[in-house]
C-alpha positions as CSV (number, residue, x, y, z in Angstrom):
1,M,22.9,-23.7,-0.3
2,R,23.1,-26.1,2.7
3,R,26.8,-26.5,1.9
4,R,27.3,-22.7,1.5
5,L,25.6,-21.8,4.7
6,G,26.3,-24.8,6.8
7,R,22.7,-24.9,7.7
8,E,19.6,-26.9,6.9
9,C,17.6,-25.2,4.1
10,L,14.0,-25.5,3.0
11,Y,12.8,-24.4,-0.5
12,V,9.9,-21.9,-0.5
13,P,8.2,-20.4,-3.5
14,S,9.3,-16.8,-2.6
15,C,11.3,-15.0,0.0
16,R,8.2,-13.2,1.4
17,F,6.5,-16.6,1.9
18,G,9.6,-17.9,3.7
19,L,9.6,-14.8,6.0
20,Y,6.0,-15.3,6.9
21,L,6.7,-18.9,7.7
22,A,9.6,-17.9,10.0
23,L,7.7,-15.2,11.7
24,R,4.7,-17.4,12.3
25,H,6.9,-20.1,13.8
26,W,9.1,-18.0,16.0
27,C,6.9,-15.1,17.1
28,P,3.6,-15.2,19.0
29,P,0.7,-13.1,17.5
30,G,0.7,-9.6,19.0
31,G,4.5,-9.4,19.4
32,R,6.7,-6.6,18.3
33,V,9.4,-6.9,15.7
34,L,12.3,-4.5,15.3
35,M,13.0,-3.9,11.6
36,S,14.4,-1.4,9.1
37,P,12.1,1.5,7.8
38,V,14.0,1.4,4.5
39,N,12.6,-1.9,3.1
40,D,10.1,-3.2,0.6
41,D,6.6,-2.4,1.7
42,V,5.7,-6.1,1.0
43,I,7.9,-7.1,3.9
44,F,6.0,-4.6,6.1
45,F,2.7,-6.3,5.2
46,V,4.2,-9.8,5.7
47,V,5.0,-8.7,9.3
48,L,1.4,-7.5,9.8
49,A,0.0,-10.6,8.2
50,A,1.9,-12.6,10.8
51,G,0.0,-10.7,13.5
52,L,3.0,-8.7,14.6
53,R,3.6,-5.0,15.2
54,P,6.5,-3.5,13.3
55,V,8.9,-1.3,15.3
56,Q,11.1,0.9,13.0
57,A,14.8,1.0,13.8
58,P,17.2,4.0,13.3
59,L,19.7,3.5,10.5
60,H,23.1,4.6,9.4
61,P,22.8,7.3,6.7
62,Y,25.4,5.9,4.3
63,D,24.3,2.3,3.9
64,G,20.9,1.9,5.5
65,S,22.1,-0.7,8.1
66,I,20.6,-0.7,11.6
67,D,22.2,1.7,14.0
68,L,22.2,-0.2,17.3
69,D,23.6,2.7,19.3
70,R,20.5,4.7,18.6
71,V,17.9,2.0,19.4
72,P,16.4,3.2,22.8
73,D,16.1,0.7,25.7
74,S,12.3,1.2,25.5
75,D,12.3,-0.3,22.0
76,W,14.4,-3.3,23.0
77,R,12.1,-4.2,25.9
78,G,9.2,-6.4,24.9
79,L,10.4,-7.4,21.5
80,S,9.4,-10.7,20.0
81,A,12.1,-10.7,17.3
82,V,14.7,-8.7,15.4
83,L,14.4,-8.7,11.6
84,T,17.5,-7.6,9.6
85,T,17.3,-6.3,6.1
86,N,20.9,-6.4,4.7
87,L,19.7,-3.8,2.3
88,Y,21.1,-4.2,-1.2
89,G,23.5,-6.8,0.2
90,N,25.1,-4.5,2.8
91,P,25.2,-6.5,6.0
92,D,23.5,-5.4,9.1
93,P,25.7,-5.7,12.3
94,A,24.7,-9.4,12.7
95,P,27.2,-10.3,15.5
96,E,26.1,-7.5,17.7
97,L,22.4,-8.1,16.9
98,R,23.0,-11.8,17.7
99,A,24.5,-10.9,21.1
100,R,21.6,-8.5,21.9
101,C,19.0,-11.1,20.9
102,D,20.7,-13.7,23.1
103,A,20.6,-11.3,26.0
104,L,16.9,-10.6,25.4
105,G,16.0,-14.2,24.8
106,V,14.4,-13.4,21.4
107,P,15.0,-14.8,17.9
108,L,17.1,-13.1,15.3
109,I,15.6,-13.5,11.8
110,E,17.7,-12.4,8.8
111,D,16.2,-11.2,5.6
112,A,19.0,-12.0,3.2
113,A,17.0,-11.5,-0.1
114,H,19.7,-9.1,-1.4
115,A,22.6,-10.8,0.4
116,I,23.0,-14.3,-1.0
117,G,26.8,-13.8,-1.3
118,S,27.5,-11.2,1.5
119,A,29.5,-12.0,4.6
120,V,30.2,-10.3,7.9
121,A,32.9,-11.2,10.5
122,G,34.0,-14.1,8.3
123,R,30.6,-15.7,8.2
124,P,27.9,-15.6,5.5
125,V,24.9,-13.4,6.0
126,G,22.2,-15.8,7.0
127,G,24.5,-17.7,9.3
128,F,23.7,-15.7,12.4
129,G,20.0,-15.9,12.9
130,D,17.7,-18.5,14.3
131,A,16.2,-18.3,10.8
132,S,17.2,-16.6,7.5
133,V,15.3,-16.1,4.3
134,F,16.8,-15.8,0.8
135,S,15.5,-14.9,-2.6
136,L,16.4,-16.8,-5.8
137,S,14.9,-13.9,-7.8
138,K,17.8,-11.6,-7.2
139,H,21.4,-12.7,-7.7
140,V,20.3,-16.0,-9.1
141,G,17.9,-14.4,-11.5
142,A,15.3,-17.2,-11.4
143,K,12.4,-14.7,-10.9
144,T,10.9,-17.2,-8.6
145,G,11.6,-19.2,-5.4
146,G,13.7,-18.7,-2.3
147,F,14.6,-20.7,0.8
148,L,14.4,-20.7,4.5
149,A,17.6,-21.6,6.4
150,V,17.5,-22.6,10.1
151,A,20.1,-22.9,12.8
152,D,18.3,-25.9,14.4
153,P,18.1,-28.7,11.8
154,S,15.6,-30.6,13.8
155,L,13.0,-28.0,12.9
156,R,13.1,-28.7,9.1
157,T,10.4,-31.4,9.1
158,E,8.0,-29.2,11.2
159,L,8.6,-26.2,9.0
160,A,8.2,-28.3,5.8
161,L,4.8,-29.4,7.1
162,A,3.8,-25.8,7.9
163,R,4.9,-24.7,4.4
164,D,2.9,-27.4,2.7
165,E,-0.2,-26.4,4.6
166,L,0.1,-22.9,3.3
167,L,1.0,-23.6,-0.3
168,M,-1.6,-23.2,-3.1
169,P,-1.8,-25.7,-5.9
170,T,0.3,-25.3,-9.0
171,R,-1.6,-23.5,-11.8
172,L,-0.9,-24.4,-15.5
173,R,-1.5,-20.9,-16.6
174,A,1.1,-19.5,-14.1
175,E,3.6,-22.1,-15.2
176,L,3.1,-21.3,-18.8
177,A,3.5,-17.6,-18.1
178,Y,6.7,-18.3,-16.2
179,A,8.1,-20.4,-19.0
180,V,7.6,-17.7,-21.7
181,R,8.4,-14.6,-19.7
182,P,12.2,-14.6,-20.2
183,Y,11.8,-14.9,-23.9
184,A,9.2,-12.1,-24.0
185,E,11.5,-9.8,-21.9
186,D,14.4,-10.4,-24.2
187,G,12.3,-9.7,-27.2
188,V,11.0,-6.3,-25.9
189,R,14.4,-5.3,-24.8
190,G,15.8,-6.1,-28.3
191,L,13.0,-4.1,-29.9
192,R,13.3,-1.3,-27.4
193,L,9.7,-1.8,-26.3
194,V,10.3,-1.7,-22.5
195,R,7.7,1.0,-21.8
196,A,5.0,-0.9,-23.8
197,A,6.0,-4.1,-22.0
198,R,5.7,-2.5,-18.6
199,A,2.3,-1.1,-19.5
200,A,1.2,-4.6,-20.6
201,L,2.4,-6.1,-17.3
202,R,0.5,-3.5,-15.4
203,A,-2.6,-4.3,-17.4
204,L,-2.2,-8.0,-16.5
205,G,-1.7,-7.2,-12.8
206,Q,1.9,-8.3,-12.8
207,E,3.3,-4.8,-12.1
208,E,1.0,-2.9,-9.8
209,R,3.0,0.1,-8.5
210,E,2.2,3.5,-10.0
211,A,4.7,5.0,-7.5
212,I,7.6,3.6,-5.4
213,R,5.3,2.5,-2.6
214,M,2.1,0.6,-3.2
215,P,-1.1,2.4,-2.0
216,L,-1.5,1.8,1.7
217,R,-5.4,1.7,1.7
218,A,-5.6,2.6,5.3
219,G,-9.3,1.7,5.7
220,D,-8.9,-1.7,4.2
221,L,-5.8,-2.3,6.3
222,K,-7.6,-1.5,9.5
223,Q,-10.3,-4.0,8.6
224,A,-7.6,-6.7,7.9
225,L,-5.9,-6.0,11.2
226,A,-9.2,-6.4,13.0
227,G,-9.5,-9.9,11.7
228,E,-7.5,-13.0,12.3
229,P,-3.8,-12.9,11.3
230,G,-2.9,-14.8,8.2
231,L,-2.0,-14.5,4.5
232,S,-5.6,-14.6,3.3
233,G,-6.6,-11.3,4.9
234,F,-3.5,-9.5,3.7
235,H,-3.2,-11.2,0.3
236,S,-3.9,-8.1,-1.8
237,W,-0.8,-6.4,-0.3
238,V,1.5,-9.4,0.0
239,R,1.0,-10.5,-3.6
240,V,1.9,-7.2,-5.2
241,D,4.3,-7.7,-8.1
242,M,4.4,-11.5,-7.4
243,H,1.1,-13.2,-7.6
244,D,2.7,-16.6,-7.5
245,Y,4.3,-16.0,-4.1
246,R,2.7,-19.0,-2.5
247,L,2.1,-21.4,-5.4
248,R,3.6,-24.9,-5.2
249,P,6.4,-24.8,-7.8
250,G,6.1,-26.8,-11.0
251,R,8.9,-28.6,-12.8
252,T,9.6,-25.7,-15.2
253,R,10.4,-23.4,-12.2
254,L,12.5,-25.9,-10.4
255,R,14.5,-26.9,-13.5
256,R,15.2,-23.3,-14.5
257,T,16.2,-22.4,-10.9
258,E,18.5,-25.4,-10.6
259,R,20.2,-24.5,-13.9
260,L,20.7,-20.8,-12.9
261,L,22.1,-21.8,-9.5
262,T,25.0,-23.5,-11.2
263,G,26.1,-20.0,-12.4
264,L,25.8,-18.3,-9.0
265,D,29.5,-18.0,-8.3
266,T,30.1,-16.4,-11.7
267,R,27.3,-13.9,-11.0
268,L,28.7,-13.1,-7.6
269,D,32.1,-12.4,-9.0
270,A,30.6,-10.0,-11.5
271,H,28.6,-8.2,-8.8
272,R,31.7,-8.0,-6.6
273,A,33.8,-6.5,-9.4
274,G,31.1,-3.9,-10.3
275,T,30.5,-3.1,-6.7
276,E,34.2,-2.2,-6.2
277,R,34.1,0.1,-9.2
278,L,30.9,1.9,-8.1
279,L,32.0,2.3,-4.5
280,G,35.1,3.9,-5.8
281,S,33.2,6.5,-7.7
282,V,32.4,10.0,-6.3
283,W,28.8,8.8,-5.5
284,G,29.9,5.7,-3.6
285,G,29.8,7.5,-0.2
286,G,29.1,4.3,1.7
287,G,32.4,2.6,0.8
288,G,33.6,2.7,4.4
289,R,30.4,1.1,5.8
290,E,29.4,2.4,9.1
291,G,27.3,-0.6,9.9
292,G,28.0,-4.3,9.1
293,Q,31.3,-4.6,7.4
294,E,34.9,-3.4,7.9
295,R,36.6,-0.9,5.6
296,G,38.2,-2.4,2.6
297,D,35.7,-5.3,2.4
298,V,33.9,-5.6,-0.9
299,Q,30.6,-7.5,-0.9
300,P,28.9,-8.7,-4.1
301,L,26.1,-6.3,-3.6
302,F,22.8,-6.9,-5.5
303,R,22.5,-3.2,-6.0
304,V,25.0,-0.5,-5.0
305,P,23.3,2.4,-3.3
306,L,25.0,5.4,-4.9
307,L,24.3,8.6,-3.1
308,V,23.1,11.3,-5.5
309,Q,22.0,14.8,-4.7
310,D,19.3,15.0,-7.4
311,R,18.2,11.4,-7.8
312,D,15.2,12.0,-10.1
313,A,17.5,13.7,-12.6
314,A,20.0,10.9,-12.4
315,I,17.3,8.3,-12.9
316,A,16.1,10.2,-16.0
317,A,19.6,10.4,-17.4
318,L,20.0,6.6,-16.9
319,A,16.6,5.9,-18.4
320,R,17.6,7.8,-21.6
321,R,20.3,5.1,-22.0
322,R,17.8,2.3,-21.2
323,I,19.2,1.7,-17.8
324,T,16.2,1.1,-15.5
325,T,16.4,2.0,-11.8
326,G,14.5,-0.3,-9.4
327,Y,14.4,-1.3,-5.7
328,L,13.7,2.1,-4.4
329,Y,12.3,2.3,-0.9
330,D,11.2,5.9,-0.4
331,P,9.7,7.2,1.9
332,P,10.6,5.1,5.0
333,L,8.0,2.8,6.3
334,D,7.1,4.9,9.4
335,T,6.4,7.9,7.1
336,Y,4.5,5.7,4.6
337,A,2.3,3.9,7.2
338,G,2.1,6.3,10.1
339,E,1.8,5.6,13.9
340,V,-1.5,3.8,13.4
341,F,0.3,0.8,11.8
342,T,3.8,0.9,13.1
343,D,6.0,2.3,15.9
344,P,8.1,5.0,14.3
345,S,11.9,5.3,14.5
346,P,13.1,7.5,17.4
347,Y,15.7,9.0,15.1
348,P,14.2,9.1,11.5
349,A,16.4,11.7,9.8
350,P,19.2,9.3,8.6
351,A,16.7,6.8,7.1
352,A,14.8,9.6,5.4
353,W,18.0,11.0,3.9
354,F,19.3,7.7,2.7
355,A,15.9,6.8,1.2
356,R,15.8,10.1,-0.6
357,H,19.3,10.0,-2.1
358,A,20.1,6.3,-2.6
359,L,20.3,5.3,-6.3
360,P,20.4,1.5,-6.5
361,A,22.9,0.8,-9.3
362,D,23.3,-2.6,-10.9
363,P,27.0,-3.5,-10.4
364,R,27.0,-5.5,-13.6
365,R,26.5,-2.3,-15.5
366,A,29.0,-0.3,-13.4
367,D,31.0,1.3,-16.2
368,E,27.9,2.4,-18.2
369,I,26.3,3.9,-15.1
370,I,29.5,5.8,-14.1
371,R,29.7,7.2,-17.7
372,V,26.1,8.3,-17.7
373,L,26.2,10.0,-14.3
374,S,29.5,11.7,-15.1
375,A,28.1,13.0,-18.4
376,A,24.9,14.2,-16.7
377,G,26.9,16.1,-14.0
378,A,25.3,14.2,-11.2
379,R,26.5,15.6,-7.8
380,P,27.1,13.3,-4.8
381,A,24.9,13.7,-1.8
382,V,26.8,14.3,1.5
383,W,25.2,13.6,4.9
384,D,25.4,16.8,7.1
385,G,24.0,15.3,10.2
386,R,20.7,17.0,9.9
387,G,18.9,15.2,7.0
């Protein structure tokens, strides 16, 4: 990854842990961070755990990228950092954000969890920020691990020491569970026991969402915010769906990750080919990309946000063919959390529209998904400027 990005990289047990490490290093407690409201709620709680106040940015309606032209001057003033999302692999406008952060004298931090192979302006996503965080659970498929990339290589030793202070010891039980999970998942898929398996995972605390968003638990969150910043006070939110997020990795995790990384380019080629087919469908309304990339570019998206009028019906049609839909982020974070916990977007309608209609499609199953949606008569959603 150092060779790919041209930057010093530091292994971390999860992307969320790497993001916390970056925020804690670059941002003073009490600072304000501009971020996307269409994002995993875990990331929202990581920002809060770092002692920071989330500020929700307006988005472009067709790809969920940050709309710089609609961010008011009042939101730019007093920021401690800008955090990109690169949602599903669609790049945020990194060159423009880099220039704005330089003018403000604040760090740019890139969340590239979905964007390990994406590029903008001829440079890889993750190559613009003071720091960038990547997930090895997404394109790589390791279901563990990530890395923090930094522009200043002299910071690596300091950040490694900070990482090691925050890591929890390896647990044998966690390593054994990690070792057998891929075989168990293959088995239940082969036996068509996916529903039973997900119920079992929920019973074990490994899948904790009854809905798209986890329960906010406003009373508990107020108590956590009244205490000292840190992962301990926010652990019950930050750990959701990944209890091993801050465990020191064992040999099994590292060896599997290393093996899977050798196939990354092949995976990226498959994602790019499927992305092109899905964006060319009637539901691929974001093919032109209003925000981060030029027309005609095809990124190896982790998921392609197809825009569907009745998303629930489309999800049900896909489920009947055993195609699971994940990585939904609805409603936007300012609606989910409210003004008590975040500064809301000044122009929320595009984000709400995108969150309601985006159907994250796995590009590796592009042809199947197109056939199912066509047979189901799924209609494309069209932004009318009102939401």
